[in-house]
C-alpha positions in Angstrom: 9.8 35.6 -8.4 12.2 32.9 -7.7 10.3 29.5 -7.0 12.6 26.4 -5.1 12.1 23.2 -7.7 10.8 21.1 -4.7 6.9 20.4 -4.4 4.7 19.2 -2.0 0.5 18.9 -1.7 -2.6 17.1 -0.6 -5.3 14.7 -1.7 -7.4 12.0 -0.3 -6.6 8.6 -0.7 -8.8 5.7 0.1 -7.6 2.2 2.6 -9.2 -1.3 1.9 -8.4 -4.7 2.7 -7.6 -7.0 0.2 -6.5 -10.7 0.1 -3.4 -11.9 -1.8 -3.1 -14.9 -3.6 -2.7 -17.4 -0.4 -6.2 -15.9 1.0 -3.0 -13.2 3.2 -4.9 -10.0 4.7 -3.8 -7.2 2.9 -3.9 -3.3 4.2 -3.9 -1.0 0.6 -4.4 2.1 -0.1 -5.3 3.9 -3.3 -6.2 7.5 -5.3 -5.7 9.7 -7.1 -2.5 11.4 -6.1 -1.9 14.7 -8.0 -4.2 16.6 -10.7 -2.6 19.8 -12.9 -4.7 21.7 -10.5 -3.1 25.0 -8.9 -2.3 23.9 -5.5 -2.5 26.0 -2.2 0.7 27.1 -3.0 0.2 29.0 -6.1 2.3 26.0 -8.3 0.3 23.6 -11.2 2.5 20.5 -11.8 1.7 18.3 -14.4 0.9 15.0 -14.0 2.3 13.6 -17.6 5.9 14.7 -16.7 6.7 13.2 -13.9 8.9 10.2 -14.0 6.7 7.2 -12.9 9.4 3.8 -13.3 12.0 5.0 -10.0 9.0 6.1 -8.1 7.7 2.0 -8.9 10.9 0.4 -8.6 12.6 2.4 -5.5 10.1 4.5 -4.2 8.0 4.0 -0.8 5.3 4.9 0.8 6.2 7.3 3.9 4.6 8.4 6.8 3.6 12.7 6.7 7.1 13.1 4.7 9.1 11.8 7.6 11.2 8.8 6.2 14.5 10.9 5.2 14.6 11.2 9.2 13.5 7.8 10.4 13.1 4.9 8.3 10.3 3.5 10.6 7.8 6.4 9.2 8.1 4.3 5.8 4.7 2.5 6.0 4.4 0.7 2.5 5.3 0.2 -1.4 3.1 1.8 -4.2 2.5 -1.3 -6.8 0.4 0.5 -9.4 1.1 4.1 -10.7 -0.6 5.9 -13.6 -1.2 8.9 -14.9 -5.1 8.8 -16.3 -7.1 9.5 -20.0 -7.4 12.9 -17.8 -4.1 13.9 -16.8 -4.5 12.8 -12.7 -2.1 10.7 -11.4 -3.3 7.4 -9.9 -1.2 5.2 -7.6 -2.4 2.0 -5.3 -0.1 0.2 -2.9 0.5 -1.8 -0.6 1.0 -1.1 3.6 3.7 -3.2 5.3 2.5 -5.1 8.5 4.3 -2.4 10.5 2.6 -0.7 14.0 2.7 2.2 12.3 1.4 1.6 9.0 -1.6 -0.4 11.0 -2.3 2.8 13.0 -2.2 4.6 9.9 -4.9 1.9 8.7 -6.9 1.5 11.6 -7.2 5.5 11.5 -8.6 5.8 8.2 -11.0 3.1 8.4 -12.4 4.8 11.8 -12.8 7.9 9.9 -14.6 6.2 7.3 -16.6 4.3 10.0 -17.3 7.8 11.9 -18.6 9.6 8.3 -15.9 12.5 9.4 -15.1 14.7 6.5 -12.0 14.2 7.4 -9.9 12.1 5.6 -6.2 10.7 5.1 -4.1 11.1 1.8 -2.2 11.4 -0.5 1.1 14.6 -0.5 3.9 14.1 -2.6 6.6 15.7 -3.0 9.9 15.5 -5.3 11.9 17.9 -7.0 11.3 19.9 -11.4 13.4 18.7 -13.0 11.8 21.3 -15.7 9.6 24.7 -15.4 7.7 26.2 -18.0 9.7 30.0 -17.6 6.9 31.9 -18.6 5.0 30.4 -14.8 
């Protein structure tokens, strides 16, 4: 069976307020964005194989994969990304001071305060550069 080299899956994220060195309020997002567990499409991606340098230098946090068609959907940027000792991709980033970023942040806080079981999260996407020929 042929599989496309593109991928995309979802994991919950945590949102928090922080302050910069000057005491300015910041909106932050963090959490595990990928594991080696099988996703809903039967794919297994190994975070140890991700190229994180380019992501940290040039990547964005965007709303619902829509930045390709609308730059206003870019809501932040990563400033920390690494694979944990147990093989999970962990990301932290700052959200920009835009209406959409504020709206996303407010929704995350509202869900948390309401003790909802629903959460906003990471849905990463990319292109596989290499695949296991046996899987």
